[in-house]
C-alpha positions in Angstrom: 12.3 -2.7 -22.0 12.7 0.6 -20.1 9.9 1.4 -17.7 8.7 4.6 -19.4 8.8 3.0 -22.8 6.7 0.1 -21.6 4.2 2.5 -20.0 3.9 4.4 -23.3 3.4 1.2 -25.2 0.6 0.1 -22.9 -1.1 3.5 -23.2 -0.9 3.5 -27.0 -2.3 0.0 -27.4 -5.2 0.5 -25.1 -4.3 -2.2 -22.6 -6.1 -0.2 -19.9 -9.4 -1.7 -21.0 -8.2 -5.1 -22.2 -9.0 -8.4 -20.6 -9.5 -11.9 -21.9 -12.1 -14.5 -21.5 -10.4 -16.6 -18.8 -12.1 -18.1 -15.8 -13.1 -15.6 -13.1 -10.8 -15.3 -10.2 -11.6 -17.7 -7.4 -10.4 -18.5 -3.9 -8.0 -21.4 -3.7 -6.8 -23.8 -1.1 -4.8 -22.4 1.8 -1.1 -21.8 1.1 0.7 -25.0 2.3 4.2 -24.5 0.8 6.4 -22.2 -1.2 5.0 -20.1 -4.0 7.0 -20.9 -7.1 7.9 -18.6 -9.9 6.3 -20.1 -13.0 7.0 -19.9 -16.8 3.4 -19.7 -18.1 3.5 -18.1 -21.6 1.7 -14.9 -22.2 1.4 -11.4 -20.7 -0.5 -10.9 -17.4 -1.2 -7.3 -18.3 -3.4 -8.4 -21.2 -4.4 -11.9 -20.3 -6.4 -11.2 -17.2 -9.2 -13.3 -15.7 -12.8 -12.1 -16.0 -13.6 -9.5 -13.4 -10.1 -8.0 -13.5 -8.9 -5.2 -15.7 -6.5 -2.2 -15.8 -8.1 1.1 -15.1 -4.9 3.0 -15.7 -1.8 2.0 -17.8 0.4 3.9 -15.3 0.4 4.4 -11.6 1.1 2.8 -8.2 -0.1 2.7 -4.6 -3.9 3.1 -5.1 -6.4 4.0 -2.4 -10.3 4.1 -2.5 -12.2 7.3 -1.6 -14.4 7.0 1.5 -17.5 6.6 -0.6 -15.8 4.1 -3.0 -16.5 6.2 -6.1 -12.9 7.2 -6.8 -9.4 5.8 -6.6 -6.4 8.0 -6.0 -2.9 6.9 -6.9 0.7 8.1 -7.5 1.9 8.1 -11.2 5.3 6.9 -10.2 7.8 7.3 -7.4 8.2 11.1 -6.7 5.6 11.9 -9.3 2.2 13.5 -9.4 -1.0 12.2 -7.7 -3.9 11.2 -9.9 -7.6 10.3 -9.3 -9.7 7.8 -11.3 -13.5 8.3 -11.4 -15.3 4.9 -11.1 -18.4 6.2 -12.9 -16.8 7.9 -15.9 -13.5 6.2 -16.2 -11.8 9.6 -16.4 -8.4 10.3 -14.8 -7.4 13.7 -13.5 -4.1 15.0 -12.2 -4.5 16.3 -8.7 -1.1 18.0 -8.2 0.0 19.4 -11.6 -1.1 22.9 -10.5 1.4 23.1 -7.6 5.2 23.1 -7.2 6.4 20.0 -5.4 9.3 17.6 -5.2 7.1 14.6 -6.0 5.1 12.2 -3.9 5.3 8.6 -2.9 1.8 8.0 -1.5 -1.6 9.6 -1.3 -4.5 8.9 1.1 -8.0 10.0 1.7 -9.2 11.3 5.0 -12.7 10.5 6.2 -13.9 14.0 5.2 -12.8 13.5 1.6 -9.6 15.6 1.8 -6.2 14.2 1.0 -3.0 13.4 2.8 0.2 13.3 0.6 3.6 11.8 1.5 6.7 13.3 -0.2 9.9 15.2 0.4 10.3 18.9 0.7 14.0 18.4 0.0 15.6 15.1 -1.2 18.5 13.4 0.5 21.8 12.5 -1.1 20.5 9.0 -2.0 17.1 7.4 -2.7 17.4 5.5 0.6 18.2 8.6 2.6 15.2 10.4 1.1 12.8 7.5 1.9 14.0 7.1 5.4 14.6 10.7 6.6 12.9 13.2 4.2 9.3 12.0 3.6 6.9 14.5 5.2 3.1 14.5 5.7 1.0 17.1 3.8 -2.7 17.9 3.8 -4.6 18.9 0.7 -8.2 20.1 0.4 -10.9 17.9 -1.1 -11.1 20.0 -4.3 -7.4 19.7 -4.8 -7.2 23.3 -6.0 -4.8 24.6 -3.3 -1.2 23.8 -2.5 -0.7 21.1 0.1 -0.1 22.1 3.7 2.9 20.6 5.6 1.7 19.0 8.9 5.2 19.1 10.5 6.0 15.4 10.8 8.5 13.2 9.0 7.2 9.7 8.6 8.8 6.3 8.0 7.1 4.4 5.1 3.2 4.1 5.2 0.5 5.6 7.2 -3.0 4.5 8.4 -6.1 6.6 8.0 -9.4 6.0 9.9 -12.8 5.3 8.2 -14.5 6.9 11.2 -12.8 10.3 11.5 -9.8 12.3 10.3 -7.5 10.2 12.5 -4.1 9.2 11.2 -1.3 6.9 12.5 2.3 6.8 11.4 5.8 5.7 12.4 8.9 7.8 12.9 12.5 6.7 13.3 13.7 6.8 16.9 15.7 8.9 17.3 14.9 11.0 14.2 17.2 10.2 11.3 18.7 7.2 13.1 20.6 4.5 11.2 22.9 1.6 12.1 23.7 1.3 15.8 21.9 4.6 16.6 18.5 3.0 15.6 16.3 2.5 18.7 13.1 1.5 17.0 10.1 2.9 15.2 8.0 5.3 17.3 4.3 4.7 16.4 2.0 7.8 16.8 -1.5 8.9 16.1 -3.3 12.2 15.8 -6.3 14.0 14.5 -6.1 16.1 11.3 -8.0 19.3 12.1 -9.1 21.2 9.0 -9.6 25.0 9.4 -10.6 26.7 6.2 -7.7 26.4 3.7 -5.3 25.0 6.3 -4.9 22.0 8.6 -2.9 20.9 11.6 -2.3 17.8 13.8 -4.0 17.8 17.1 -4.1 15.4 20.1 -0.8 13.7 19.0 -0.3 10.6 21.1 2.5 8.0 21.3 1.3 4.5 20.6 4.5 2.6 21.3 8.1 2.3 20.2 8.8 -1.0 18.6 12.5 -2.1 18.3 12.3 -5.8 17.5 11.7 -5.1 13.8 10.9 -2.3 11.4 7.2 -1.6 11.5 4.9 0.8 9.6 1.2 1.7 10.1 -1.2 -0.1 7.9 -4.9 -0.1 9.0 -6.9 0.8 12.1 -8.8 -2.0 13.8 -12.5 -1.7 14.7 -13.4 1.5 16.6 -9.9 2.8 16.0 -8.8 0.8 19.1 -5.7 -0.7 17.5 -3.5 -1.0 14.4 -2.3 -3.6 12.0 1.4 -3.4 11.0 3.9 -5.3 8.8 7.0 -6.2 10.8 10.2 -6.4 8.7 13.2 -8.3 9.8 15.8 -6.7 7.6 19.0 -8.8 7.0 17.3 -12.0 7.9 18.0 -15.4 6.3 14.8 -15.2 4.3 15.2 -14.7 0.5 15.8 -11.1 -0.5 17.2 -10.4 2.9 13.8 -9.5 4.5 11.5 -11.6 6.6 8.1 -10.5 7.7 5.5 -10.9 10.4 2.0 -9.6 10.7 1.4 -7.7 13.9 -1.4 -5.7 15.5 -1.3 -3.5 18.6 -4.0 -2.6 21.1 -3.8 1.1 21.9 -5.2 0.7 25.5 -3.1 -2.2 26.7 -0.1 -1.9 24.3 -0.5 -5.6 23.7 1.0 -6.8 20.5 -0.6 -9.8 18.7 1.3 -11.9 16.2 -0.3 -13.7 13.2 2.4 -16.2 12.3 3.7 -16.2 8.8 4.7 -19.7 7.5 8.5 -19.9 7.3 8.4 -20.5 3.5 6.3 -17.4 2.9 6.9 -13.6 2.7 3.7 -12.1 3.9 3.4 -8.3 4.0 0.0 -7.2 5.5 -2.0 -4.7 3.4 -5.6 -3.7 3.3 -8.1 -4.8 6.0 -11.6 -6.0 4.9 -14.6 -4.1 6.1 -15.5 -6.9 8.5 -12.0 -6.5 10.1 -11.7 -10.3 10.3 -9.5 -10.6 7.3 -6.7 -8.7 5.6 -4.9 -8.8 2.2 -1.3 -9.8 2.2 1.4 -9.5 -0.4 2.6 -13.1 -0.5 5.6 -14.8 -2.0 8.4 -17.1 -1.2 10.9 -14.4 -2.4 9.5 -10.9 -2.7 12.4 -9.9 -5.1 11.1 -12.5 -7.5 7.4 -11.4 -7.5 4.3 -11.2 -5.3 0.8 -12.5 -5.5 -2.2 -11.6 -3.2 -3.4 -13.7 -0.3 -6.1 -13.3 2.2 -5.2 -13.8 5.9 -7.6 -14.5 8.6 -6.8 -12.4 11.6 -6.5 -15.2 14.0 -3.4 -15.5 16.2 -3.9 -19.3 16.5 -2.8 -20.9 13.2 -4.0 -18.2 10.8 -4.9 -19.3 7.3 -3.3 -17.8 4.2 -5.5 -18.3 1.1 -4.0 -17.5 -2.2 -6.2 -15.1 -4.3 -4.1 -14.4 -7.5 -1.6 -16.2 -9.7 0.4 -13.5 -11.5 3.7 -15.3 -10.5 2.6 -18.2 -12.7 3.8 -15.9 -15.6 7.3 -15.4 -14.0 8.7 -12.4 -12.2 5.6 -10.3 -11.9 3.8 -8.8 -8.9 0.8 -7.1 -7.5 1.5 -4.5 -4.9 -0.1 -2.2 -2.3 -3.7 -3.6 -2.7 -6.6 -1.9 -1.1 -10.3 -2.9 -0.6 -13.3 -0.9 -1.6 -15.5 0.3 1.3 -18.2 -2.2 0.3 -15.7 -5.1 0.3 -16.5 -6.0 -3.3 -13.4 -4.9 -5.2 -9.6 -4.7 -4.9 -7.5 -2.0 -6.5 -3.8 -2.9 -6.8 -0.6 -1.9 -8.5 0.6 -4.4 -11.1 4.0 -4.7 -12.8 7.3 -6.6 -13.1 9.2 -7.6 -10.0 12.5 -6.2 -11.2 12.2 -2.5 -10.4 14.7 -0.1 -8.8 12.3 1.4 -6.2 9.8 -0.3 -3.8 6.2 0.2 -5.0 7.0 0.9 -8.6 4.5 -0.5 -11.1 3.0 -0.3 -14.6 -0.6 0.5 -13.7 -3.6 0.1 -11.5 -5.8 -3.0 -11.8 -9.3 -3.4 -10.5 -10.3 -6.9 -9.2 -13.7 -8.2 -8.4 -13.5 -10.1 -5.1 -15.1 -13.5 -5.3 -18.0 -14.3 -3.0 -17.0 -16.4 0.0 
C-alpha cells in the first residue's frame, strides 16, 4: 500500500487513539543474540500493549518540549513541522504560514523556541540534499514568524542542551566532500543568541574532527561537558552495509569513549535518560529489516543492551528516532514499516509509558 494512502486510512479509521488490552510493556533480559524478524499475525499499529498508543496517525522524528507538555515532529520528509499538545491532544501546524522547501527535523531550545533543519535549495538527488544542503534555522517560540537562517550546513542530526540555548552539530570536512575528498565529520558547538525577532550563533567552538567513521551529534552529557554520538561504519560487512558504534566525547580532553555494540547487533544511539546513565538505542540485527528499541547502560566495560519493544515480532516494522520526556516517564517515537525510501520515514508518532525499573 502506498505511504500516503496508508496514512489516510489510519486517520479515517481513528487508529490514533486505538490500543488493545495486551500486557503492559516490560523490560526483558539483556540482548544475547540476533534479533529475528518474526511472523506474528496482526498489525502493530492497532495491537499495541497497554501504556502505548498513537498520538498522531502521521509524522516522524518527534521531540519533547523542555517542560514536557508538547511534542513537536515533522509530518514527513521535507514536510511541515507540527506540534502535539499533551493536555488537549490537539495538533497544530507550526510552519504552514511560511514559504519553505520542507524540513527534516525540528528541535526545541531550552527557552522554548525552535530549531529547524531543512534545505533552502535542494540538490540534484535526495542523497545530495541530505549531505550538502541541510541548513539550520531558528524560529520564535510562538511560531508566528518565518525561520531565521543561522548560517551553517549540518550533516544529519543535532544535539540541544537542557541547560541553555547551546547546540552541537556536525559538518562534512571539507564542506560538501564525498569519496576520497572526505576527511571526516567536524563536530562543533555554539550558543543560539535570540535578539527580538532574530537569532544568531555565538561562541562557535570546534569539538573535534572524527574520521574513523561518520558521526552525528545526539545528546549532551551532564553539565554539557560532552556529547553522545552514533558512529556509522558505512560499507561494512554488517547487514544493510552499515555497522554502528556508540561513542561519547569529552569536550575538555577530547577523549572518545566507546560503548561496544555486540557484533550481531545494529545499535544506533538515540535519546539519553535524565539520569544520563542510560540511553535509548535503535536495535536490530539488520536495520533494513526493522528496528526495535533497547536501553543501553552507558558503561564502557561490557555495557548491557536490554530490549524494550517487540515490533519486529510482527515482521518488517520499526520504531525510529525515540526521545524521552524530561521526567523520564515516557518515550515518543516514530513508528512504521521498515521498507521506506528515505531514512526516518514513518506512519505516525507513538507515546510509550516507560516501565519502572
